C-alpha positions in Angstrom: -21.7 -0.8 -6.3 -24.0 -3.8 -6.2 -27.0 -3.8 -3.9 -25.4 -6.7 -1.9 -22.2 -4.7 -1.4 -24.2 -1.9 0.3 -25.3 -4.3 3.1 -23.1 -3.9 6.2 -21.7 -6.8 8.2 -23.9 -5.7 11.1 -27.0 -5.7 9.0 -26.1 -9.2 7.7 -25.7 -10.4 11.2 -29.1 -9.0 12.3 -30.9 -10.9 9.6 -29.2 -14.3 10.2 -31.2 -16.6 12.4 -29.7 -18.5 15.3 -31.0 -21.9 14.0 -31.6 -23.0 10.4 -33.6 -26.1 9.9 -33.0 -27.8 6.5 -35.6 -30.2 5.3 -37.4 -31.2 2.1 -37.5 -34.0 -0.4 -35.0 -36.8 -0.3 -32.6 -36.3 -3.1 -33.2 -32.6 -3.4 -29.8 -31.5 -2.1 -29.9 -31.4 1.7 -26.4 -32.8 2.0 -25.0 -30.1 -0.4 -26.9 -27.5 1.6 -25.4 -28.7 4.8 -21.9 -28.4 3.3 -22.6 -24.8 2.5 -23.6 -24.0 6.1 -20.4 -25.8 7.3 -18.4 -23.5 5.0 -20.2 -20.5 6.5 -19.1 -21.6 10.0 -22.4 -23.0 11.3 -22.3 -25.8 13.8 -24.0 -28.6 11.7 -25.8 -31.8 12.6 -27.4 -34.1 10.0 -30.7 -36.0 10.6 -31.5 -34.6 14.0 -34.9 -35.2 15.5 -36.6 -31.8 15.9 -37.3 -32.4 19.6 -33.5 -32.3 20.2 -32.8 -28.9 18.5 -33.2 -26.8 21.6 -31.0 -29.1 23.6 -28.3 -29.0 21.0 -28.6 -25.3 20.6 -28.0 -24.8 24.3 -25.2 -27.3 24.3 -23.2 -25.5 21.7 -23.9 -22.1 23.1 -26.1 -20.7 20.4 -27.8 -18.4 22.9 -24.6 -17.5 24.8 -23.9 -14.3 22.8 -20.8 -15.7 21.1 -22.1 -15.4 17.6 -22.5 -19.1 16.8 -25.2 -20.4 14.5 -26.7 -23.9 14.2 -27.9 -25.7 11.1 -29.6 -29.1 11.2 -31.3 -31.4 8.7 -34.6 -33.1 9.6 -36.5 -35.6 7.5 -39.4 -38.0 7.6 -37.4 -40.5 9.6 -38.5 -38.3 12.5 -42.1 -39.4 13.1 -44.6 -36.6 13.2 -42.1 -34.2 11.6 -44.5 -31.3 11.1 -45.8 -31.3 14.7 -42.2 -31.7 16.1 -40.9 -28.9 14.0 -43.8 -26.6 15.2 -43.0 -27.5 18.8 -39.3 -27.0 18.2 -39.7 -23.5 16.7 -42.0 -22.4 19.4 -39.7 -23.6 22.1 -36.7 -21.9 20.5 -38.7 -18.7 20.4 -39.5 -19.1 24.1 -35.8 -19.2 24.7 -35.2 -16.1 22.6 -33.6 -18.0 19.7 -34.6 -17.2 16.2 -35.1 -19.9 13.5 -36.0 -20.4 9.9 -37.0 -23.5 7.9 -35.4 -24.1 4.5 -37.3 -26.5 2.3 -35.5 -28.1 -0.7 -37.6 -29.5 -3.5 -37.2 -30.9 -6.9 -39.5 -32.3 -9.6 -40.5 -36.0 -9.5 -38.7 -36.5 -12.8 -35.4 -35.0 -11.5 -35.6 -36.9 -8.2 -36.2 -40.2 -10.0 -33.3 -39.5 -12.4 -30.9 -38.7 -9.5 -31.7 -41.9 -7.7 -31.3 -43.9 -10.9 -27.9 -42.2 -11.7 -26.6 -42.7 -8.2 -28.0 -46.3 -8.1 -29.5 -45.5 -4.6 -32.7 -46.7 -3.2 -35.1 -44.0 -1.9 -34.6 -44.0 1.9 -38.3 -44.2 2.6 -39.2 -46.8 0.0 -41.0 -49.8 1.4 -40.6 -53.3 0.2 -41.8 -53.7 -3.3 -42.5 -49.9 -3.7 -41.1 -48.1 -6.7 -39.0 -44.9 -6.4 -41.9 -42.9 -8.0 -44.4 -44.2 -5.4 -42.0 -43.4 -2.5 -41.5 -39.9 -3.8 -45.2 -39.3 -4.1 -45.8 -40.6 -0.6 -43.0 -38.4 0.8 -44.3 -35.3 -1.0 -47.8 -35.7 0.5 -46.4 -36.2 4.0 -44.2 -33.2 3.7 -46.8 -30.8 2.3 -47.5 -29.2 5.7 -43.8 -28.7 6.3 -43.4 -27.1 2.9 -46.3 -24.7 3.6 -44.6 -23.7 6.9 -41.1 -23.1 5.3 -39.5 -19.7 5.3 -37.6 -20.4 2.1 -38.4 -22.9 -0.6 -35.6 -23.7 -3.1 -36.3 -25.8 -6.2 -33.1 -27.5 -7.1 -34.4 -29.2 -10.3 -32.3 -27.0 -12.6 -30.1 -25.4 -9.9 -26.4 -25.9 -10.1 -24.5 -26.5 -6.9 -22.8 -23.1 -7.2 -26.2 -21.4 -7.5 -27.5 -23.2 -4.5 -24.5 -22.1 -2.5 -24.9 -18.5 -3.6 -28.6 -18.4 -2.6 -27.9 -19.9 0.9 -24.9 -17.6 1.5 -26.8 -14.5 0.5 -29.7 -15.4 2.8 -27.8 -16.9 5.8 -24.3 -15.5 6.1 -23.4 -12.6 8.3 -20.3 -12.1 6.1 -20.1 -10.2 2.9 -19.3 -12.1 -0.4 -15.7 -11.1 -0.2 -15.3 -12.2 3.4 -16.8 -15.6 2.7 -13.9 -16.6 0.5 -10.7 -17.5 2.2 -7.8 -16.0 0.2 -4.3 -17.3 0.9 -1.5 -15.3 -0.6 2.0 -16.8 -0.5 5.4 -16.2 -1.9 7.7 -19.0 -3.3 11.0 -19.5 -5.1 11.0 -21.1 -8.5 14.3 -22.8 -7.8 12.6 -24.7 -5.0 9.8 -26.0 -7.1 6.4 -24.9 -8.4 3.5 -24.8 -5.9 0.9 -27.4 -6.9 -1.8 -25.9 -4.7 -1.9 -22.5 -6.4 -5.2 -21.4 -8.2 -3.5 -18.2 -9.5 0.2 -17.8 -10.0 2.3 -14.8 -11.1 6.0 -14.7 -11.9 7.8 -11.5 -10.7 11.3 -12.5 -11.7 11.3 -9.7 -14.3 11.4 -7.1 -11.5 14.7 -5.5 -10.3 16.4 -7.9 -7.9 17.7 -6.7 -4.5 19.9 -9.8 -4.3 22.6 -8.0 -6.4 23.0 -5.3 -3.7 25.4 -6.7 -1.1 23.6 -4.8 1.7 20.2 -6.3 0.8 21.4 -9.8 -0.2 20.8 -11.3 3.3 17.7 -9.3 3.9 14.2 -10.3 2.9 11.1 -8.7 1.4 9.8 -8.2 4.9 12.6 -5.6 5.5 11.6 -2.1 4.8 14.7 -1.4 2.7 14.1 -4.3 0.4 10.3 -3.6 0.2 10.9 0.0 -0.7 13.5 -1.0 -3.3 11.1 -3.4 -5.0 7.8 -1.5 -4.7 9.0 2.0 -5.5 10.7 1.0 -8.8 8.8 2.4 -11.8 8.6 -1.1 -13.4 7.0 -2.5 -10.2 4.5 0.4 -10.0 3.5 -0.2 -13.6 3.1 -3.9 -12.9 1.2 -3.4 -9.7 -1.4 -1.2 -11.5 -1.9 -4.0 -14.0 -1.9 -6.7 -11.3 -4.6 -4.9 -9.3 -6.8 -4.6 -12.4 -6.4 -8.3 -13.0 -7.4 -9.1 -9.4 -10.3 -6.7 -9.7 -11.5 -8.6 -12.8 -11.0 -12.2 -11.6 -11.9 -12.1 -7.9 -15.7 -11.4 -8.4 -15.7 -14.4 -10.8 -14.3 -16.7 -8.2 -16.9 -15.4 -5.7 -19.7 -15.9 -8.2 -18.6 -19.6 -8.6 -18.9 -20.0 -4.9 -15.2 -20.9 -4.4 -14.6 -21.2 -0.7 -10.8 -20.9 -0.9 -8.4 -19.3 -3.3 -4.6 -19.6 -3.3 -2.5 -16.9 -5.0 1.1 -17.7 -5.5 3.8 -15.1 -6.3 7.2 -16.4 -7.3 10.7 -15.1 -7.8 14.0 -16.9 -8.1 14.6 -17.8 -4.5 11.4 -16.7 -2.7 13.4 -14.2 -0.5 13.1 -10.7 -1.9 10.7 -9.7 -4.7 8.0 -12.3 -4.3 7.8 -11.6 -0.5 7.5 -7.9 -1.0 4.9 -8.3 -3.8 2.9 -10.9 -1.8 2.8 -8.6 1.2 1.6 -5.7 -1.0 -1.0 -8.0 -2.7 -2.4 -9.1 0.6 -2.8 -5.5 1.8 -4.6 -4.6 -1.4 -7.0 -7.5 -1.1 -7.6 -6.7 2.6 -8.6 -3.2 1.6 -11.2 -4.8 -0.7 -12.7 -6.6 2.3 -11.4 -10.0 1.4 -10.4 -12.4 4.3 -6.7 -12.8 3.6 -3.9 -14.9 5.1 -0.3 -14.7 4.0 2.7 -16.9 4.2 6.2 -17.2 2.6 6.9 -20.8 1.6 10.6 -20.6 1.0 11.6 -17.8 3.3 13.2 -20.0 5.9 15.2 -21.9 3.3 16.3 -18.6 1.6 17.4 -17.1 4.9 19.5 -20.2 5.6 21.1 -20.0 2.2 21.7 -16.2 2.7 
């Protein structure tokens, strides 16, 4: 078991602050960081003056005991940023709300290259000022904020997936498994392939309840059909291999920071085998602490045809 796996959900919740303030150098990845917090369920506001943080936190109920968290970005367009941040953090503390500052940084060379590649003007550049000069001026003005930060992340050589992983590990009250939304669904090949599937498995090789007159108009949700499919030796052999495959690939999807994963399971009509296997797959993943939803794409159509 990895060290992260040993951390309980309650322990994760205790270490997560009520308010996260994202700041740092322009071009260092504040927008990408905000997207990560959005995926984690934070209430997010971009470019908020620090003096409004408390008002917003109270407005969205951060201190109401409902488990909400707030993430905001602040930059030098807020005059007197350091003093305002100091005041905001102190005021949050007076109202029994915890907070942390995340400072994103990058080397001058990387920042210049990013602005050149994106063909964007530095937001703080004055008339006639080069990007390099604007970066230097911003770095000096942000030095006190950087010193005050609770977490400093240099994104110069950091992939977006690595940034996502660091922020999730530090600021999510969910485990890695719970952070990824897993959607398991059944379908029938005769009704078309699902274009949205990340992972697809064909179970048409399994024994088909359709050929039993008693089960023909039933579905994989019926106990008789489910038992027929799942208790067959061929299915049990398949499920053992299927579980091993899931155990191998799911951590990789998590490591890549994939927020959503769709697993499609297909049989001929999407009525019997795929439904039973999809249900069993969802139960298996739930036991592994994944956040799972399940649906059956072609079940209404199959029932109508039955």
